[in-house]
N, C-alpha and C positions, 0 to 999 in steps of 0.2 A: 766172675762175672754176671747180671743181669742178663735180661734180654734187652738188645732196641727195643727203641718203643716206632711201632708200625708207621710208619709212613704213608699217608697222603698222593692218593695217585693225582697227578695231573691235570685233572681232566677241561679239556676248555668247551667254551659253551659254541657249541657251530652256530655260524651264522643265519642267520633268516634267509633263503633261500628267496628272491624277486620273483612274485607269480607273474605270471606266463599273465598278459593279456585279451583276455576274452575276445572272440573274433566282431561282437557288437562291440564292442571301444573300438579294432583294430579300424571295422567300419564309421564310428562317428567322428577316430581323427581325421579320418583321410576327406569325408564329407557326407553325402545322403548316400544308399544303398547304390540307388539307381549312377551316381555319379561311379560310382566304387566297382562294379561293373562297368562303366563304359570305359575306362580307363584301364580294367583289365583286358576287355577288348581288343585293344590297341596293341597294349605286352603280350600277346599272345595269340592274335593274330585270327582268332577265332569268336564268333561272339558268345558271352557272357549275357543272359536276361539276368537283372534285377532281383528274378524271381529263380531263380537256381540262389545267387549269393544273397538271401534273406533268407533260404533253406539253410542254408552254411549258419547264417548266425541262429538261425533257434535250435537244431541242432551244433553248437561252438563247437565245428570241425570244421576243418578245410581239407577238403580231396588231396589225396599224396599229392594226385597230381597237376594238382594247382600252389602250392607251397610255395614253388623256387618262384612262380610267378607270383606272388604275395609280398616273397620276400624282396622280390626286386621292386614291387611299386610302392612299396613302404617303408623300406629298410632295418624293419624287427629283424633280428637276426632268426635263424631257423631253429635252430634250439628250441628259442621261445614258440616257434608256429608249431612243430614237430609234438 
C-alpha cells in the first residue's frame, strides 16, 4: 500500500478587526472640542477645559482616569477606548 496524500490544513482567514476610532473622530462625532469638554465637565463634576481635550486629540490618547467618562458620554465600548 502507498502513502496517503498529504491533507491540506483548513486555514481560515481571520476576520479583519475593526479599528478603534481615533480621539479626533470621537470628538468630531460629538461636536466641537469645546462642546465635548463642556459635556465631560457636566458628567464628571469637574472642569474639563477645551485645551485639555485638545491635548488628548493631539496625542490620540485619553487618560485612563477619563476613559469611563468618555464611554458614558459617547457610548463607545470601553474596549475600543483603551
